[in-house]
C-alpha positions in Angstrom: -92.2 9.0 -14.6 -89.4 7.7 -16.9 -86.3 6.8 -15.6 -83.3 9.5 -16.8 -80.0 8.6 -15.5 -77.5 12.0 -14.6 -73.7 10.9 -14.8 -70.8 14.4 -13.9 -68.0 15.6 -15.6 -65.4 16.9 -14.0 -62.7 19.9 -16.3 -59.2 19.5 -15.8 -57.0 22.9 -15.2 -53.5 22.2 -18.0 -50.3 21.7 -15.8 -48.2 23.2 -16.7 -45.5 20.6 -18.2 -41.7 22.0 -19.3 -41.1 20.8 -22.0 -43.5 22.4 -24.5 -42.6 26.7 -22.7 -40.3 28.6 -23.5 -38.8 31.5 -22.2 -36.5 34.6 -24.1 -35.4 38.1 -24.5 -36.2 41.2 -26.5 -32.5 40.9 -27.5 -29.3 39.4 -27.3 -27.1 42.4 -26.3 -26.9 45.0 -23.9 -25.0 47.9 -22.5 -23.8 48.2 -18.9 -25.3 51.1 -18.8 -27.5 51.3 -15.8 -30.5 52.0 -17.4 -30.7 49.7 -20.2 -34.0 47.2 -20.4 -34.5 44.0 -21.9 -38.3 42.3 -21.7 -37.8 38.6 -20.3 -40.9 37.0 -22.5 -42.0 33.5 -20.6 -44.9 31.2 -23.0 -46.4 28.7 -20.6 -48.1 25.6 -22.4 -49.0 22.2 -20.4 -48.7 18.9 -22.2 -51.5 19.3 -25.3 -50.4 23.1 -26.4 -52.5 25.3 -24.3 -52.7 28.5 -22.2 -50.9 28.4 -18.9 -52.6 31.2 -16.8 -52.7 31.8 -13.7 -48.6 30.9 -12.4 -47.0 32.8 -9.4 -43.2 32.5 -10.5 -40.2 34.0 -9.6 -36.7 33.9 -12.2 -32.8 32.3 -11.5 -30.7 34.3 -12.5 -27.2 33.2 -12.8 -23.7 35.4 -13.9 -24.2 39.3 -13.6 -25.3 39.8 -10.4 -25.6 44.4 -10.7 -29.6 43.4 -12.4 -32.7 44.5 -11.9 -35.0 42.2 -12.1 -39.2 43.0 -12.2 -42.1 42.1 -10.7 -43.7 39.1 -13.0 -47.0 40.2 -15.2 -49.6 37.9 -15.8 -50.7 38.8 -19.7 -53.8 35.8 -19.6 -53.2 34.2 -22.8 -50.4 32.3 -21.2 -47.7 34.2 -21.2 -46.3 36.2 -19.2 -43.2 39.5 -18.9 -40.7 40.7 -16.6 -38.7 43.9 -16.9 -34.8 43.6 -16.8 -32.8 46.5 -16.2 -28.4 46.4 -15.7 -26.5 47.4 -13.5 -22.7 49.1 -14.4 -21.6 45.0 -14.4 -21.0 43.1 -17.6 -20.9 40.2 -18.8 -22.9 37.1 -19.4 -26.3 36.7 -17.8 -28.4 33.8 -17.4 -32.1 33.9 -16.2 -34.9 30.7 -16.4 -38.0 31.0 -15.1 -39.4 29.1 -12.5 -43.1 28.2 -10.6 -42.2 26.5 -6.5 -39.1 26.1 -7.0 -38.4 24.2 -9.9 -37.3 25.6 -13.8 -40.6 26.0 -15.8 -38.3 26.5 -19.5 -36.5 23.6 -21.5 -34.5 25.8 -21.5 -32.7 29.5 -19.8 -33.1 32.4 -21.4 -29.5 34.9 -22.1 -27.8 37.9 -22.5 -24.6 38.9 -22.6 -24.4 42.4 -21.0 -21.8 44.5 -22.1 -19.3 47.4 -21.4 -19.0 51.1 -22.1 -15.1 51.7 -22.4 -13.8 55.7 -21.5 -11.2 57.0 -23.7 -8.2 57.7 -22.1 -6.8 59.7 -25.0 -10.2 61.5 -24.5 -11.5 61.7 -20.9 -9.6 63.7 -17.8 -8.9 64.9 -13.9 -8.9 67.6 -12.2 -8.8 69.7 -9.3 -9.7 73.4 -8.5 -6.4 74.7 -7.3 -3.0 73.7 -7.2 -2.1 73.9 -3.3 -4.6 73.2 0.0 -4.4 73.9 3.8 -5.2 70.5 5.4 -9.4 70.1 6.7 -10.8 72.4 2.6 -11.9 70.5 0.2 -10.0 69.8 -2.6 -12.1 70.3 -5.8 -12.5 66.7 -8.5 -14.0 67.2 -11.7 -13.4 63.5 -13.8 -14.5 63.7 -17.7 -14.8 60.6 -19.4 -15.4 59.9 -22.9 -15.1 57.0 -25.5 -12.8 56.8 -28.9 -15.0 58.5 -30.1 -15.4 61.1 -28.2 -18.3 60.8 -26.3 -19.8 60.9 -23.1 -19.6 57.4 -20.6 -23.0 58.2 -18.4 -23.2 55.7 -15.7 -20.1 55.5 -14.3 -20.5 57.1 -10.6 -19.7 53.6 -9.2 -16.0 52.9 -10.8 -15.3 56.3 -10.1 -14.6 55.4 -5.6 -12.5 52.9 -7.1 -11.1 54.7 -9.9 -9.5 58.3 -8.6 -6.6 58.2 -5.5 -5.6 61.4 -4.2 -2.8 62.1 -2.4 -2.9 62.4 1.4 -6.6 62.9 1.4 -8.5 62.3 4.5 -9.2 58.3 4.9 -11.4 56.6 5.0 -14.4 59.0 3.9 -16.7 58.1 1.6 -17.0 59.7 -1.1 -20.2 60.6 -3.2 -19.7 61.5 -6.9 -21.8 63.2 -9.1 -22.8 63.2 -13.0 -23.3 66.4 -13.0 -24.0 66.9 -17.5 -23.0 63.6 -19.4 -19.9 62.1 -19.0 -19.4 64.9 -16.8 -18.7 64.0 -12.7 -17.5 65.6 -9.8 -16.8 64.8 -6.2 -15.2 67.1 -2.8 -12.3 65.0 -1.0 -11.0 66.2 2.0 -7.2 67.6 2.1 -5.7 66.2 5.2 -1.8 65.6 5.0 0.0 67.6 5.1 3.0 67.6 1.3 4.3 68.7 -1.5 3.7 66.5 -5.6 0.5 65.8 -4.6 -1.7 64.5 -7.2 -4.9 62.9 -8.5 -4.7 59.2 -10.8 -8.4 58.4 -12.6 -7.7 54.6 -13.1 -9.9 53.2 -15.2 -10.8 49.4 -15.7 -9.7 48.9 -19.1 -6.7 51.8 -19.1 -3.1 50.3 -19.2 -2.3 53.9 -17.1 -3.8 56.1 -15.2 -4.9 60.2 -16.0 -3.3 62.0 -13.4 -2.8 66.3 -12.5 -0.5 68.7 -12.0 1.4 68.7 -8.1 -0.3 70.0 -5.9 0.6 71.3 -2.0 -1.3 70.5 0.9 0.1 73.3 3.8 -0.6 72.8 7.3 -4.1 75.1 8.4 -3.6 76.6 11.8 -7.0 77.7 11.8 -7.6 74.0 13.0 -4.6 74.6 15.6 -5.2 72.1 17.9 -2.9 70.9 20.9 -1.9 66.6 19.9 0.5 66.1 22.6 0.7 68.0 26.1 3.4 67.2 28.5 5.3 67.7 31.8 8.7 66.3 33.1 6.6 65.4 36.7 9.0 62.6 37.3 10.9 63.5 40.7 11.8 67.6 39.4 13.1 69.4 42.6 11.0 72.3 44.1 15.0 74.3 43.9 13.6 76.9 42.1 16.7 75.1 40.4 15.5 72.3 38.5 13.3 72.0 35.7 9.9 70.8 35.2 9.7 70.9 31.4 6.0 71.8 29.6 5.9 70.4 26.6 3.0 70.9 23.6 2.7 69.2 20.6 0.8 71.7 17.7 -1.4 70.0 14.5 -3.9 69.8 11.9 -6.6 67.5 12.5 -4.4 66.4 9.6 -2.0 65.6 12.7 0.6 67.9 10.5 2.6 69.9 13.0 1.9 73.6 12.7 5.8 75.4 12.9 5.9 79.4 14.3 3.1 79.1 16.0 2.5 80.9 19.3 1.2 79.1 22.7 0.8 80.9 25.5 0.3 79.4 29.0 -0.3 80.6 32.3 0.0 79.4 35.8 -3.9 78.6 36.4 -2.9 77.3 40.7 0.3 76.8 42.5 3.7 78.6 42.4 6.1 77.5 39.8 7.1 80.0 37.4 9.1 79.8 34.0 13.3 80.2 34.9 12.7 83.7 32.0 9.6 85.0 33.1 7.8 84.9 29.2 4.8 83.1 29.4 5.0 82.7 25.0 6.8 80.7 23.1 7.1 79.5 19.7 7.4 76.5 17.9 9.5 74.5 15.9 9.2 72.4 12.2 8.3 69.6 13.9 5.0 71.7 16.1 6.6 71.6 19.2 7.6 74.5 22.0 8.3 73.6 25.5 8.3 75.9 28.6 10.8 75.2 31.5 8.9 75.8 34.7 10.6 76.6 37.8 9.8 76.5 41.7 10.2 76.8 46.1 6.9 74.6 46.4 6.5 71.4 46.5 3.0 71.2 45.3 1.4 70.4 42.1 0.3 73.6 39.9 -2.9 73.9 36.9 -1.1 75.4 34.0 -3.1 75.8 31.3 -1.7 76.4 27.5 -3.6 77.8 24.7 -2.8 78.5 21.4 -3.6 81.2 18.5 -7.2 79.7 17.4 -8.0 79.8 21.3 -8.1 76.4 22.9 -7.0 75.4 25.5 -6.0 73.1 27.7 -4.3 72.7 30.8 -2.2 69.6 33.0 -0.7 69.9 36.2 2.7 70.3 36.5 4.0 69.2 39.2 7.4 69.5 41.8 8.5 67.0 44.7 10.6 68.6 47.4 15.0 68.1 48.0 15.4 64.9 50.5 19.0 66.0 49.5 19.2 69.2 52.3 16.4 67.7 54.3 15.5 69.2 58.0 14.6 67.5 60.9 12.8 68.9 63.4 11.5 67.2 66.5 9.1 67.8 69.2 7.1 66.0 72.5 4.2 66.1 73.1 4.0 67.2 76.8 7.3 67.6 78.7 6.7 65.7 81.1 6.3 61.4 81.5 4.4 59.7 84.7 7.7 56.3 84.9 4.5 53.6 84.8 6.4 51.8 81.0 2.2 53.4 80.3 2.5 57.0 80.4 4.6 58.0 77.3 5.2 60.7 74.6 4.8 61.5 71.5 7.9 62.3 70.0 7.0 63.6 66.7 9.9 64.6 63.7 8.8 66.9 61.3 10.7 66.6 57.9 11.4 69.5 55.1 13.2 70.8 53.0 16.5 74.0 52.3 12.7 75.5 50.5 10.3 74.4 53.9 8.6 71.9 51.9 6.7 68.3 54.4 9.1 65.3 52.8 7.4 62.3 51.9 9.3 59.2 52.6 12.2 60.1 54.6 13.8 58.0 57.1 14.0 59.7 60.7 15.7 57.2 63.0 14.7 58.0 66.8 17.2 56.9 69.5 16.5 57.4 73.8 20.7 58.6 75.5 19.3 54.9 78.2 17.9 51.6 78.3 15.8 52.7 80.8 13.6 54.3 78.1 11.8 52.4 75.4 10.9 54.6 71.6 7.9 52.7 70.5 10.3 52.6 66.7 13.2 53.2 65.6 13.4 53.4 62.5 9.7 55.2 60.5 9.5 57.2 57.2 7.8 60.2 57.1 4.5 60.9 55.8 3.6 64.4 54.8 6.8 65.0 56.5 5.7 63.7 59.3 7.1 60.7 61.5 6.7 59.9 65.6 7.6 57.2 68.2 6.6 57.5 72.0 8.2 56.7 74.8 8.2 55.1 77.3 9.6 54.6 80.7 9.8 52.5 84.7 12.2 54.8 85.7 11.9 58.0 86.9 15.0 60.9 85.0 16.2 62.9 82.7 15.6 61.3 79.0 17.6 63.6 76.1 15.8 61.7 72.5 17.3 62.3 69.0 15.6 62.1 66.2 17.6 62.1 62.5 17.4 62.0 58.4 20.6 60.9 55.9 20.9 64.4 55.4 23.6 65.0 59.5 20.1 66.9 60.8 19.5 66.0 63.8 17.1 67.1 66.5 16.9 66.7 70.2 14.5 67.0 72.8 14.4 66.4 77.2 11.5 64.6 78.0 11.9 63.8 82.0 10.2 60.9 83.8 8.2 61.0 86.7 7.2 59.5 89.7 3.6 57.8 89.3 1.9 59.2 92.4 -1.2 56.9 92.4 0.8 54.5 93.8 3.1 56.8 95.8 3.9 54.9 99.7 5.4 57.1 102.6 8.6 56.1 104.5 9.4 58.6 107.5 12.3 58.1 109.2 12.7 59.6 113.0 15.6 59.7 115.6 15.7 56.7 117.2 17.2 55.9 121.1 16.2 58.5 124.2 16.3 62.0 123.2 17.0 64.2 125.3 14.3 66.9 125.3 15.2 70.6 124.5 13.6 73.8 123.3 16.6 75.0 121.2 18.5 72.0 119.0 16.0 70.5 117.1 16.0 67.1 115.4 15.2 66.5 111.8 12.7 64.1 109.9 13.3 62.3 106.3 10.6 60.9 104.2 11.1 59.4 101.3 8.2 59.3 99.1 8.6 56.7 96.2 6.0 54.3 94.0 5.2 51.2 93.2 9.0 51.0 91.1 10.8 52.9 93.3 10.6 56.4 91.5 11.7 59.5 93.6 8.3 61.8 93.7 9.2 64.6 93.8 8.0 68.6 94.6 4.8 66.9 96.3 4.2 69.0 99.6 4.9 66.3 102.9 2.9 67.6 106.8 4.7 66.6 110.1 2.7 66.5 113.4 2.5 64.7 116.3 -0.4 64.0 118.9 -3.5 66.9 118.9 -2.5 66.1 123.2 0.8 66.0 122.9 1.0 70.1 120.3 1.4 71.9 122.6 4.5 70.9 123.9 6.0 71.0 120.1 7.2 72.9 117.1 8.1 71.8 114.1 9.7 73.4 111.4 8.0 75.3 108.4 4.7 74.9 110.5 4.8 71.2 109.8 4.9 71.1 106.0 7.6 70.3 103.8 8.7 69.4 100.4 10.2 66.5 98.1 14.1 67.6 96.6 14.1 65.3 93.7 15.0 61.9 95.1 11.8 62.0 96.7 12.8 63.5 100.0 10.1 66.0 102.4 12.8 67.4 105.6 11.7 68.8 108.7 13.0 69.2 112.2 11.0 69.0 115.8 11.6 70.3 118.9 10.0 69.7 122.0 9.9 69.5 125.9 7.9 66.8 127.1 9.4 64.2 127.7 7.6 61.0 127.0 7.3 58.6 123.5 5.0 60.2 121.2 4.6 59.2 117.7 4.4 61.4 115.7 3.0 61.5 111.3 4.5 62.7 108.0 1.7 62.0 105.4 1.3 63.3 101.6 -0.9 66.4 101.6 -4.4 66.0 100.2 -3.7 62.0 100.3 -4.3 58.4 102.6 -0.3 58.2 102.3 1.6 58.1 105.8 3.8 57.0 107.5 4.2 56.8 112.0 6.6 56.3 113.2 7.7 56.2 117.6 10.4 58.7 119.3 11.1 58.3 122.6 11.6 61.4 124.9 13.1 61.8 128.2 13.9 64.2 131.5 17.0 66.9 130.6 19.2 64.9 133.8 22.0 67.6 133.2 19.7 70.5 134.6 17.1 69.2 136.6 16.3 70.5 139.4 16.0 69.0 142.6 12.8 69.8 145.7 13.7 69.0 148.9 10.4 68.5 151.0 10.2 67.1 155.0 7.2 65.3 157.0 7.9 67.2 159.6 10.3 70.8 160.9 10.9 70.1 163.1 11.7 66.4 166.1 12.6 64.9 169.1 16.4 63.8 169.4 15.3 60.8 171.2 16.5 59.1 169.0 13.5 57.5 167.8 11.3 60.5 166.4 11.5 60.5 162.9 10.9 62.9 159.2 11.0 61.3 156.1 13.3 63.6 153.4 11.8 63.4 150.1 13.7 64.6 147.4 12.2 65.4 143.8 13.6 65.9 140.8 12.7 68.1 137.5 13.9 69.4 134.6 13.7 73.0 133.4 10.7 71.5 132.0 8.9 70.6 134.7 9.9 66.8 134.1 10.2 64.0 136.0 13.9 63.3 136.6 13.5 58.7 136.4 16.6 57.2 137.5 19.1 59.6 139.2 21.5 59.0 142.3 20.1 62.0 144.7 22.6 62.3 147.6 21.6 63.9 150.6 23.6 65.4 152.9 22.4 65.9 156.7 23.7 68.8 159.3 24.6 68.6 162.3 26.8 65.1 161.8 25.2 63.8 164.4 21.9 63.1 162.0 21.1 60.0 160.8 19.6 59.1 157.6 18.3 56.2 156.6 20.5 56.5 153.4 22.8 58.3 151.9 22.6 58.3 148.2 18.7 56.9 146.0 18.1 57.2 143.0 14.7 58.7 141.5 11.9 56.9 140.7 9.5 56.9 137.8 8.1 59.8 139.3 11.2 61.5 140.2 11.0 60.7 143.5 13.7 59.7 146.0 12.8 59.9 149.9 15.6 59.0 153.2 14.4 59.0 156.9 16.7 60.5 159.3 
């Protein structure tokens, strides 16, 4: 075997050399017509002059920016090409191919893009009419020609700034179309009314514009709308004299006031009417129509306004009550109130104007005619026509409450405070001392009924009675019943024929409230009757034999008469008595012995 030597050969790819590479353009001048093109060619060499292939290039350009560049094409022989297309802008353009963001050639390529100038002398601007309604289209035609009367093409973008038209709708982007070489058309919208208006054309290289003959824009009734709708509404009185003015401004979509336009109004809800009973009005030169409404009722009215084209809108028209004609009425929640400081009567003042409308925020003043009664408040502003205060008292009686308003109107109510039966106490008064029995002369008993605050309780039934075991000997007026008067007093009369001390009771009907007082009755001495009895009918006249004489004294009602002097007399005179006079004892008896 023989020994062989092995070796390795490394082939290195060529490296781009900037100073050995170049870039060029197929032309040095292009038109700014948005379609002219030129070919950009880059020749890539390494330091040894060998072509370099497979590069991924980009392009740095300065100057005119309104251009379009294609992708680089690798031709496989170290040459690369790119297509440049102009826009509408003119000026100098430099182009440099780059590799990884680094310039790839020793010098850039330069091209001069020149504008194609239109001639003011040979160009024109026209519109399709001499009069328009606001909102209608204005057709504009521009024809651009150069000094040689040749059409100037590809100028759509320049026309957006070169053309201006008076009183067209602002903020709208116009779409120009080139309908033939050098002929451009666009549509604008008429907007603000006016006369002597023109469309103007001023290209970049012109010192003076071209303009059309004057045209007119009129307000457009067909696009009428309600620009503003309002009503006075600031405290207009519902007195059928004050006017609430509804104002309607009518304009088209260009905010142009429309004159002599018929506006119809209708009250959809509420009672308002117009002063002249008409429901239409014509707008004036400012597009304004007005309606004067009146009402007798405080309320919100819904009013609808309609234009000739059917456009509608509603608003609220309000009327308020007339406080200068305020009238007050006063009501009470109840007629009788317990005078305990807690029970109360609600006093309700209702405030209306002369048309009967409930009034808000009218100050109502409450007064009561006595310091014994208290009002919860004395000045209250009405709410929905109502103002209230409560009245209390610890003292019974009739009190007059007055409600008044600033117009001078006032109203009164009488409120009765009565005693508190829940705290009632009864006091019975009867004749004192010894009372002689009689079946004819009545004796008056007085029961007084009061509450804890000393207020009398009237119209309450009181029953008067004596103990059951003696009831048969007594008579009480009205079957023992009486009614208290305004002073809380009930009176009954008593007659009786039974002597002794008896308890008289007065009681509030159907309650445990009562009082009992003693009355002492004594026999009727003035009509006393004596019954004389002897222990023997006969005695011997020997000076020793005797008989007992017993005198029993009673009145006509069989009541024994006590402590009444009885005088005894005998006949013949020689008969002797132990005593000639003697007072009756507790049993109405006086006894003597002859």
